[in-house]
C-alpha positions as CSV (number, residue, x, y, z in Angstrom):
1,X,147.2,89.8,61.4
2,X,143.6,90.8,61.8
3,X,142.6,92.7,64.9
4,X,140.1,90.0,65.8
5,X,142.8,87.3,65.6
6,X,145.1,89.4,67.8
7,X,142.2,90.0,70.3
8,X,141.5,86.3,70.4
9,X,145.1,85.5,71.2
10,X,145.3,88.2,73.9
11,X,142.1,87.2,75.6
12,X,143.1,83.5,75.6
13,X,146.4,84.3,77.3
14,X,144.7,86.6,79.8
15,X,142.2,83.9,80.7
16,X,145.0,81.4,81.1
17,X,146.8,83.8,83.4
18,X,143.6,84.4,85.4
19,X,143.0,80.7,85.9
20,X,146.6,80.1,87.0
21,X,147.1,83.1,89.3
22,X,143.6,84.5,90.1
23,X,144.9,87.9,89.1
24,X,143.6,90.1,86.3
25,X,146.0,91.3,83.6
26,X,144.7,94.8,84.0
27,X,141.6,96.6,85.3
28,X,139.6,96.3,82.1
29,X,140.1,92.6,81.8
30,X,137.5,91.4,84.4
31,X,136.5,87.8,84.1
32,X,133.0,88.8,82.8
33,X,134.5,91.2,80.2
34,X,136.9,88.5,79.0
35,X,134.1,85.9,78.8
36,X,131.9,88.4,76.9
37,X,134.7,89.1,74.4
38,X,135.3,85.4,74.0
39,X,131.6,85.0,73.2
40,X,131.7,87.8,70.6
41,X,134.8,86.3,68.9
42,X,133.6,82.7,68.9
43,X,129.9,83.2,68.5
44,X,129.3,80.7,71.4
45,X,127.7,81.3,74.8
46,X,129.6,80.2,77.9
47,X,128.5,79.5,81.4
48,X,129.5,82.0,84.1
49,X,132.9,80.5,85.0
50,X,133.6,78.2,82.1
51,X,137.0,79.7,81.5
52,X,138.5,76.5,80.2
53,X,135.6,76.2,77.7
54,X,136.3,79.7,76.5
55,X,140.0,79.0,76.1
56,X,139.3,75.9,74.1
57,X,136.9,77.8,71.8
58,X,139.3,80.6,71.3
59,X,142.1,78.1,70.5
60,X,139.9,76.6,67.9
61,X,139.0,80.0,66.4
62,X,142.7,81.0,66.3
63,X,143.7,77.7,64.6
64,X,140.9,78.2,62.0
65,X,142.0,81.8,61.3
66,X,145.7,80.9,60.8
């Protein structure tokens, strides 16, 4: 498994957790940092709180990589 694929999976799960509970997985995983990482992985730009769009784009990127 490539490091980018692993990172995409972890960020997707962390965003899902954040949407569900409102809590961050850890201190480094702020919403803006997760969105920035999602943008870097997918090559797309997301609006400020478009967490669902980022999750969908990460899911698509993961399915293409596998």
